[in-house]
N, C-alpha and C positions, 0 to 999 in steps of 0.2 A: 116558849113555843115560837115556831117560825111562821113567817108569812110566805106561802108558796103560790107561785103563779103558774097555772097550767095553760099551755097554748096548744090547742088541738081543735081541728074542725069537726071532730067526732063528738057529738053531744054526750054519748054514752061514756066515753073516756073521761070527759070533763066531770060528769056526774059521779063516776066511780072514784076519781081522785078527791072530789069535794066531800063526798060522804065518808070516805075512809079517813082522810086527814082531819076533817072537822071533828070526827068522833074522838080523835086523839088530842084535841085541843088546839090544833094549828088553825091559822087563818088562811083561807084559800081564795085566791082570785082566779078568774077564768077569762080566757079570750079565745074566740073561735076563728080569728083571722089576724093577719098582720096589722091592718089598720086598728083593730080593737086592741091589740097588744100595745101599740105605741100610744094610743089614746089613754089607756090605763096608766101607762108609765109616766104620763104628764103629771099625775097627782098621787100615784101610789109607788111605794118602794117594796121590792121583793127580796127575801133572803135567799130564795132558790127559784130558778125558772126551769120548768119541765117543758121542753119544746119538741113537738112532733116533727119528724123529718119530712113527711109527705103532706105538706100544707098546700091548699089550692092557690093558684096564681103565683105566689112567691114561696119557694121551698123553705122549710124550717132552717136549713143551713144558711140560706141567704138572709133570712130574718135574723139569725144569730150574728151574722157578720155586721148587719146594720146596727144591731143592739150593742155590739162591742164598741161602736163609735160613740155611743152615749154612756155606757157603763162598762168599764174595763174589769170590774172586780166581781160582779155578781156571779155565783156559780150557775152554770148552764148544764143541764142534763138533756141529751138528745134521746127522744123516744122513737122507736121504729117497730113496725110490724114484722113478723117473720119473713114476709115477701119483699120487704124493703132491702136494698143493698146496704151492706155495712159501711160505715164511714171509714175512710182510710186514715192512717196515722197523720198524713199531711192535712187532711180535712179537719180532723180534730184539733190539730195544732193551730190551724188558721183561726178557728173560732174559740180556742182555749176552752174546749168542752171538758167538763169535769169527768164525765163518763157517758156511756150510752146504756139504755135499758130496753129490753124487749117488752112490749105491752101485753104479750100473751105468753103464758097463761096469766090471767089477772092477779091471781094470788101471789105468784112469784114477783110480778111487777110491783105490787104494793109493798111486798117485803123489801124489795130493792130500794124503793123510795124511802121507806122508814129507816133502812140501814144508812142511807146517805144523810138523812136528817139527824140520826143519832151520832154519826161521825162528826157532823158539823157542830153539834152541841158539845161533844167531847173536846173538839179542837178549841172551841171558844172558852170552855172552862179551863183548859190547860194554858191558855194564852198568857195568863197572869202568874203562872207558877214559875219557880226558879229554873225549871228544866226547859221552859219554852225556848224554841230556837235551836235546841240540841237535836240534830237530825240523825236518826239511825241510818245505817248503811246497808244497802243491798248490792250484792255482787251478781251480775248476770254473766253467765258463761255460755256463749253460743257462737258458732262460726258464721251464723247468718246475721249480717249487719242489720237487716230490717227487723228481725226479732229483738235484737238488742235495743234498737231505736224505739220500738214500741214499748218495751219495758221501761225505758228511761222516761218516755213521755208520761206514761201512766203513773209511775210511782214518784217521780220528782214533784208532780203537782200535789201529791199527798204529803209532801214534806220530807220525803226520804232523800238521802244522798245516794246517788247511783255511781258505781264504778263498774267497768266492763272489761271482759276478757274474751278474746276471740278463739282461744284454745285452752285445753287443759293445762298445758305447760305455763301459759301466761297466767292462768288462775292461781296456780301454786305459787308463782312468783309474787302475785298481788298479796296473797295471804301471808307472805313473809313480813309485811308491814301493816296490813289492814286486818281488822276483826269485824266483818260484816254481821249484821243481825240475822241475815238469811242469804243463802246462795241459791240462785235459780240456775240449774245446770242441765244443759242439753245432753241427751244420751249419745246422739249420732254426730260425731265430729271427726275430722281427719286427724291423723297422728294419735295422740293419747285420747281415747274415747271417753265418753262420760262416765262409764262404770269404773274404769281405771282411775280417772280423776277423782271420783267419789271416794274410792278406797284410800287414795293418798291423802285426800282432805281429812277423812275421818281418822286416819292414822296419826296425822300431825296436829289436827285441830278437832278433837272429838266433840267439843261443845258447840261447834258452829252448825246450825241446822241447814240441811241441804234439801231442796225441793227439786225433784227430777222433772224435766220436760221431755216427754217421750212421744214418738210417733206411733200410729196404729200398727199392730203387728209385732210390737216389741214387748208383749206381755211377759214372756219368760225373763227377759232382761230387766223389766221393771221389778218383777218379784225378787230377782237377785239383788237389785239395787236396794230394795227395802230391807232385805236381809243384811245388806252391807252397811245399813245405818241411815238410809235416806229417810227424811221426815215424812214426805208424802210425794205425790206426783200429779201433774196435769198432762193431758194428752193432746198432742197435735193431730190435726189442725184444730186450734181452739179459736173461739170468737173473742173479741175484746171483752165482751160482757163476762164470758166464762173466766178469763184470766183475772179480771178485776174481782169478781165475786168470790172465786175459789181461793186465789192467792191472797188477796187483800183481807177479806173478812175471815175466812176459815183458817188461814195459815198465819198471816202476819199478825193479826190481832191476837191469835192464840199464842204467839211466840213472845208477847210482850213480857218484858222482864227477863228474857233469855239473853242470848249473846248480844254484846254491845256493838 
């Protein structure tokens, strides 16, 4: 069982986390402010820190930066309300944030926390196995450099090896020498579009799972992509939380034991 530290000025959120995780056998520590957080950390160690973005006086992001000067390894998950702005990729990289979660609805929030704890437990159990350190590969294919950078940040921290292609042509060239566990493929690209790229990938490498990344208004194309062999799809514009939860939990975990 894990020791979880919840940092939030909202008493209701702290109590929600305490009640839910304590019932699962986890030990829960709570802090309602920055000073309380650092006072706790003088004598306590946490396996996971849940940090609210919108803290009074000092923001959760600033607290996380200070925390990183004391502890470079503890996983930090940033929490935000739907009205809070989403952290940028650079913000997340600066504080080495594991991921972000929306606090509402409460049920989905708690499912997200439990998913993270389960993933941490699985990683710890696998650390001593002969396959530990062997990283599965993800190929991201997108002409948008920011989208590729975001995928790299998210999945490298989960232990995956990331290779990138900025076009369909480049992706096919990569696949001449690489066998990724999954391909994240943008539909709308100049030159060879995502649908044509998918068809060529499935023709030459039918066992490689391809997840389509589509924009709104592309429903017909998405359906055609699924008929052409795409494993699933996520829709742009997506939040970081959506990409993490949908791609990582629903798809990547489900593909375990598939393509190497």
